[in-house]
N, C-alpha and C positions, 0 to 999 in steps of 0.2 A: 382587610381594608386597604385601599390604595391611599398613599400619601396624597394630600391635597384634594381628596375627593370632597365635593361641595356638600354632600349629605351622607350621613352614616347612621344605620340602623343598629340596634343592639346585635343582631346576627352578623353584621359586617365588621363590628369593632374587634380588632385583634386584642387578645387577652394574654397576659404574661404573669407567671408566678415570679415575684421578686425575691432575691436572695434571703431577705429577712422574714418571709412568710406571708406578705400581703399580695393581692392580686391587682393588677392595673389593666384598664382597657383604654385604648387610644380612641378618643371620640372625634378628633379632628386635628389636622396638622396643616399649617400654611408655611411659607418661607420663614416667617419670623416668630411663630407661637405654636404651642402644642396644648391640646385639651385632653385631660385624662379623667377617668373615674377610678377611684382606688377603694377597694374593700380591704380593711384591716381587722383580722380576727381579734377577739378579746385577748388581752395580755401580750399582744405582738409588740415588740420593741423595734423602732426604727432607729438604728444606730446613729450616733453623731457623725455628721458628714458635712461636706460643702461641695459646691460645684459652681461653674462659671454662669450657669443659668439663673436668671431671676425667676422666682417662684411665688405664686399667690394660690391660696386655697380656701375652700368653703366647706364647712361640715354639714352634710346633709342629714345624717343620723348617727346616733351613738354618742360617745364621750371619749375625748382624747386629751392627753396632756402633751403639749408641744413646748419645746424650748428653742428660742431663736436668739442667737447672739447672747446667751447667758440668762435671758429672761424666760421664765417658765409661766405658762398659763393653761388652765383647764378649759378646753373648748367644749361647748354644747351646740346642738343643732342651730344653725343660723350664724354661728361665729365664723370669722375669717381671719387669715394670717397672711403676712407678706415676709418673704425672705430675699433680701438683696443678694446680688452676686457675691460668691465666695464667703458668705457668712455661715459659721457652723450652726447646724440645727439637728434636732432629734425629736422623736415622739414615742408615745406609748398609747395603745388602745386600752382604755379602761373597760369598755364593753365592745362587742362587734360594731364597727363604724364604717361609714361610707362618706367619702369626701370627693370633691371635684378640685382639680389642680390645673393650673396653667403654667407652662415653662416657656421662657423667651431667652435666647432662641430655642427651638425644638431640641429635645435630647436625642442625639443620634442613637444612643444605646436603647431607646424606647421606640424607635421607628419600626414599622411593619417589617416582618422578615418573609 
């Protein structure tokens, strides 16, 4: 997928294995935001981390436990979350899960290679 492409099909979306075992596909990127689909296998742990990017997400399927700024919540399909810039956050997939995330500004480390 080329950055800033106005339309993206599943075949066009670049996929990347993340260091902690989840997979992400870049579904769209503009100058100021990036849309991702993330597949997180059961029992995968997203280690606590922070970044300058603002992040919002929406759980499509599965069940995940998220901690944002020290507050933990179990997400079920239809739930969403917001992570302000530089706030510590982490997660754990209780079952295989799929979520959609938006980052602003776009994460350079997730751009198409």
